[in-house]
N, C-alpha and C positions, 0 to 999 in steps of 0.2 A: 736595330738594338743600339748601335752607337755607343754613347758613353754609359749606357746601362747594359752593355752586352752581357755582363756576368750577373746581372740583376734579375732578368726576366724569369728564368726557370725556376729559381726559389720563390719569387713572388706568385707565380702560378700554383705552386705547391701550397703556399699560404691561403691563397685564394680558394682551393679546393677544400682545404681541411678545416680553416679556422672560420666557420659560419655558424650563425644561430641556428640554422636548420639541422646542421649535423647534430646538435645536441637535443633535439627536439623531445627525445624520449626523457630527457630530465627537466623539462619545461613544460608541464602539464597546463596548457592553456587551451580556452575555448576559441577557436579561430573565427572570424567573420567570413561572410561570404565573399567580400572585397579582398580580404587577405588571401583567401583560397584562390581566386581569380588571378591575383598578382603572382603567386606560385605558378600556376598553370602556364602563365605566360613568359615566365622568368627566363627560360632557355630559348625561347624561340621568337618573342616579340618584345623587346625591351620596352618600348614605348607604352605599350599597353600594360605591362607588368608595373612600371613607373606609376601609370595612372591609378590603377587599383590600389598599390601599396600606399600611395598619397591619400586616397580615400580613407583606407583602413587607419593611417596614422591620425587623420583628422577626426574620424568618427567612432574608433574603436573605444570601448570603456575599459579595456585591459592595458595596464602599463607596460607588460611585458610584450604583448603584441604591438603596441605603438612603437616601442623601441626597436623590435625586430623589423617592422615596416620601414623605419628611417634608415636602418642599416642596409637593408635590400636596396633602397633608392640610392643610398651613397654608393653601394657598389657598381650599380647601373651606371650612375653618372661618372665614376671614376674609369670605368671601362670606354665610356665615350669621350674621356679627355677633359671633363669638367671638374677638375680637381677642387676648385674653391667651392663649388655647390657640393662636391662629395663631403668635404670637411665640415660644412655647414650642418648637413643632414646627421653626420656621424655625432657632432656635439649636441644636437638636438636629442639623439637616441640616449645620450649618456645622462641627460636630465631625468630620464624615466627608470634608471636603474640604480641599485643600491648594492654596493660592494660586499656589504655585510649579509646579504641574501644569497644563499647558495644557488637559488634558481636563476639568479641575475648574472651570475658570474661567467657563464659561457658567451653570453651576448657581449658583456664587458670585454671579455678576452678578444673577440672578433672585432669589436670596435677600435680597441687599441692597435690591434695589427693592421686594420685598414687605414687608421690614421698615421701610422708609420708609413704605410705605402704611399698615400697621398703626400705626405710631407716630404718624403724621399723624391717623388716625382717633381715637386714644386722646389727641389734643390734646398730644403730647409733640413738639412741632415741631423743637426743637433737635436731638433725636435723630434725626428723620426726616430732617433736612437732612445728618446727619452719614452717615447710612447711603447716601443718594443720592450724596454725595462718594465713598464707598467703591465704589459702583457704577460711578461716572465714571471712577476710576483703571483699571478693568478693560476698559473700552469701546474698541474698535478701529474700528468703523464709525459712520458718520455718522448713520445712521438710528436706530440704539440711543441714540447720544449725545443726539440731539435730544429723544428720549422721556424720558431720565433728566432732562436740564436743564428739560424742561417740567414735570415732578414736582417738581423742586426749586423752580421759580419759583411754582407754586401753593401750595407749603408757605409760602414767604415771603409770599405773598398772605394765607394764613389766619392768618399770625403779624402781619398789618398792617404788614409792611414792604414797602411798595409799590414804593419806588424800587428796591430790589433785585430785586423780581419783574419789573418793567418793563425793567430792565437786560438780563436774562436773555431776555425775549421778544424784544427789540430785535435781540439777537445771534444768534438762531436763525430768525426769521420769514422772513428772504429766502431761507433754504435749504429751505423747505417749500413754495414757490409751485408746485411740480410736483405735489404731493400736496394737492388741493383741500380734502379733508376736514381734513387736518391744520393747513393754513393757516388755514382759517376758525375751527378751535377756538382756535388761538394768537391770531388777531385779535380775536375776542371776549373772550377772557381778558385781553389787554393793554388793550383798550378800557374793560373793567370795572374793571381795576386803575388805569388813569389817572383814571377818574371817581371811584373810592373815594379815591384819593389828594387830588384837587382837585374837589370837587362842582360847581365851575362849568365844568369841563371838557365839551365838546360831543362826547359819545361816540356820539350816534345815528348818524352816517354810517358808523362802522366796525362798529357792532352790526348795523346793517341790511345791510350788505354780507356781513357773516358769516352772517346769517339767510338771505339770498337763495342764497348758496352751498350751504348745507345742503339748502334746498329743491330746489336743481337737482340735487344729488347724492343726493336722497332718504335723507339721513342723519338717522334719527330722534333718535339720541342728541344729535347736534349741535343739531338743533331744539329738544330739551328744555333744553339749556343757553342757547341764544340767547334762548328765550322768556322764560327765568328772569331773565337779564341785562336784558332790555328791560323787563320788568315793574318790576324794582327801580329802574331808571333813570327811568322815566316816573311812578313812585308819587308823587314830590313835587310836580310841577308839571303832569301830565296823568293824574290818576287813572283817567280813562275809559279812555285807552290802556293804562294798566298793567294794568287788570281785563281787557281783551281778551287781552292776552298772557299773563296768568295762566291764563286759561281755556284758551288753547291749550296752555300747559304741561301742565294737568291732563289734556287729551285725549290728548297724547301719552304722558304718563306712564302713563295707563290702556293704552293701545296696547302700550306696552313691557312692561307688566306689572312695573313698579318701584314698590313701595309706599312706598320711602323719598321717591321724587321725587313720588308723589301726595300724600303728607302735606305736603311743602313746598309744593306748588301750592295745597293746601287752606289753608294758612296765609295765603298771598297772598290768596286768594280772600275769606277771612274778613274780612281787614283792608280790602278794597277794596270789598265788596259792600254793597248795601242790607240793612236789618236782616233782612228775610224771608229773603232768599237766604243771608245769613251763617248763619242758624239751620241751615238745610238742610245747608250745607257743614260746620258745626260737628258736626252728628251724625254725618256720615260721617267726619270727622276723628276723632272720639272712638273709633269702631269700629275704624277702620284702625289707629290708634295702638296701641290695647289688643292687636289681633291681632299686630302686629309684635313687641310685647314679649314675648307668649306664645310665639310662633314661635322667637324667639331664645333665650329660656331653655330651651325644649324641646330645641332643637339642640344647646345647650351640654351638658345632661345626656346627649343621646344620644351625642355624641362621646366623653364620659367612659366611658359604659357600654361602648361599642365596644372602646376600649382596654383597658379592665378585662377583657373576656371574652378578647380575643386574648392578652393577658399571662398570663392564668390558664391557657389552653390550652398555651402554651408551656411553662410551668411543670410541667404534668402530663405533656406528652410527654417532657420531659427527666428527669422522675423516672422514667418507665416505661422509658427507655433505660438508665438507670443500673442499674435492678433487673434487666434482661435481662443486661446485663454481668456482673454479679456472679453470677447464676444459672448461668452456664456453669463457674464455679470452686467454688461451694459448694452443691451440688445440694439436700442434704437440709435444711441450715441456712438456705440462701436461700429455700426453699419458705415455711419458718415466717416469715423476714424479710420475704418478699414479701407474705404475708398480712397482717403487722402494718404494713407500709408502705401497703398498699391500704387497711387500716382507718383509718390516720392520714390518708391522703389523703383518704378519703371524709368523716372528721370535719372535715379542714382546709378541704375544699371546702364543705360544709355551713356550717361558721362564716364562711368568705369571703363564701358567698351571703347569709347573713343579715346580715352586715356592710354587703355592698353594697347590700342592699334598705333596710337601716336608713339608710344614709347618703343614699340616693336619696329615701326618704320624708321625712327631716329637711331635706334641701335643698329639697323641693317644699313642704313646710309653711312653711319659712322664706321661701320667695319668695312663697307664696301670702299670708302674713301680711303681707309687704312691699306687695304688689300691693293688698291690701286698705286698709292704713294709707295708702299714698301716693297710689294711682290712685283706688280706689273712694271713699274719704272725700273726696279732692280733687275728683273729678268731681261728687259729691253736693253740694258746696259751691258749685261753679260753677253746677251746675243750679238751686240754691236762689236764687242771685243773679239768674240770667235769669228764674226764675219770679216772684220778687217785685219786680223793677224793671220800671217801664212803659217805659223806654227803656234801650237798651243801651249803655254807653260802650264802644266798640271798642277803645280803647288799654288800658283797664283789663282788660277781658276777655282780650285778647291777651297782656298781662302775666302774667296768671294762667295761661293757657294754657301759656305759654313756661316757666313756673316748674315746672308740672305735668309738661310734656314732658321738661324736664331731670332732674326727680326720677324719672320713670319710667325714662329711659335709664340713670340711675346705678344703678337696681336691678341691673342685670346686672354692674355693675363692682364691686358690694358695697361701696359707699361709705358710711360712718356717717351716721346722721341727724344734723342740726344743730338746735340750740336758739336761738331768736332771743334777742338780748340784752335786748330791751325785752319781756319776757313780759307785762308788765301790758297793753300795747298789743296784743299778739298775742291775749291772752284776750278783750279787747274785740272785736276783729275777728271772732274765731271765734263769739262767742255772739251778738253784735248781727246777724251774717249770717243768723241763723234768725229774726229778728224780721219780722213780716209787719204788714197792716193789721189781722190778726184775732188775732194772737199777740204779747203784750207780753213782753219779757225784760228782767228787772231784775237787776243785779249788785251785790253788797254785799260789801265787804272787799277788793275788788281793788286792793291797794296796793303801791307798789314796795318798801316797807319789808318787808312780807309776803313778797314773792317773792326778796329778797335772801337771806333765810334758808332758802330751799328749794334743796335739792341739784339740779344738772342732770338727773341721772337721773330724778328725780321729776317734774321739768318735763316731760321727754320723754314720759313715760307719762301725765301728766295731760292732756297736750294731745290724746292720743288718746282718753283716758277722756272728757272733755269733748264731743268730737267724737261718740262713740258715744251719749253721753246725749242730745245735742240731735237727732242723727239718728233715734233711737228716739222721741224726742217728737214730731217732725215727722211721722214715718211713722205713728204709732199712737195718739197721745194726744187729739188734737183740742182741745189746751189753750188757754185765751184769755190765761192768765198763767203766766209761768215766773220763777222766783226762784233765782239761784245766791249761795250766801253762802260766803265764805272766811275762815277763822279759825285764828290759830296758838294753840295752848294746851297747856301742859305738854309741850312737845317733839314736838307733833303738829300736822300740817295737818289741819283739819276742813273737809270740803266738804259743804255741805248742798244737796240739789237738791229743789225744790218745784214741783209744777205743779197745776192745777185741772182736769185732763183727766179722761177716762172711767176712769182707773185700770186696775187688773188684777182680773179675775174671781176669786173664791175658787177656791183649788186649782189656780191656773194656775203654770205654771213659767217661767222664765227662758228668754227667746229668745236667739239667737246674739249680739246686740249686749250684753245685760246679762251674759251668761256671759263674753264676751271682756272686758268691763269688770272683772269680779271677778278674772279670772286676771291682769290687768294690775296691780290693786292688790295682789294676793299677791305678785306679782313684785318689788314694792318694800317688802315686810314689813307691808303695811296689810291692812285688812278693811273690808267693806260691810255696812251694815244697811239692810234694805229693810222700811220701815214698812207693813205690809199692812193695819193696823187703821184706816186713814183711810177716811172713808165716801166720798170723792171725791178723785179725783186720785192723783198719786204723791208719796211722800216717801223720799228716798234720803239716807243720810249715809255719807260715806267718811272713814275714819280712816287717815292715813298717817304714819308716824314720820319725823322729819326730823333727830333728833339724830344 
């Protein structure tokens, strides 16, 4: 749950109630077979449901059915973490709806709610609030109004505008007392907001009341949120109690099969547990976080591939229909034209397939490179710190984990890498993190004046290059002394790496690390010289133009 610990329960409520299919009795449409198949797979096999909804959206003659198909597709993408793809399909759905038509309003309401949800997940809180306001304009029943207002309140809470969130909670909580589950969710969220606004506020009675209601109602999602709120609340002055509640949240998240909530519970357990237990939780955290990122990237590629195949098939069908119509008027000529069209279609199909496969390979390679640079190297640095330190500073470890977690999430958003302004300090931190009791790391020429003359792109690549060199040293060299020298000379940056390790055997070739290093240097117009004449150790010189 993390930063959205107060958000998940109410979003789930909206997810269950604000859907086009809930209002089907007011939208008399004739559904196609593709649409019916999509509905049949919706709760059990999301990829098949997405495929058939996409076919319905492309081929259906009914505007309402097209809009509803796009909405279903958006919800499936949102659940898989593809928020940009979800927004794209929601906006497509809106094109087929008219607010002036009564039968369109239920699907419009669902779309605005889902747009609010995806915008909030993308941290665009102002847009999310605007979409919830759009939904509220269309709502006529109290039950749906409470759900939309709850979503709006939790968005204010994420935006740290606690007073606005509390005001909304107070305006609706009395209307929910007959629905115990919803009342408990709002009570817990409101207490959490009050405590976040005023850390001296005694939120325990309300939080514990909500917890007990969730237990009585056997509401696992509600328990998950209540345990998270209680763990946060007690972490400052009763860490033992906070640890118990974090453990309870972890158990509930596992029962629910919610990896996002399991990751959040693990973060709390790592912060609150003794060192030995924290290491165990940290190992699970690393595995689960990597699995989540890989799954979301795969889902994003899969949705794109499904849409491509459906659109390609429709183009082929339309082409064949046109050919058959013309064939009736010009038999002899159209036979030749048909043959030419088929050949062209075959070539186009082959070309499209090649382009599709190339795009997928490039995307996977790009994602793999980012995962290697951001996640793998980052994890190796954290593992090196844990290995070399006798005691673990939890706060420092958690800060590094939080940075790594944010960077890994940003991979799916394709945000550009940033370079720290104090590159001198960054180089020191990177290289000295590999120093141990048995390995000394010396740095020469790491001056601010040097780095002020080096372009940003070179710094970005050099950061990865140094990481590769030091990781390669740590894994293979058994070196006792490592020296890194930086020097500007005749419009070039010269980096010399030397160690006294076991070196490379005669005739040996570069491994993945050094190959990757050479590729990065070539990317910025430089080259690498590997001195294999040394009797012991390794000596590598990097020459990078900076003019």
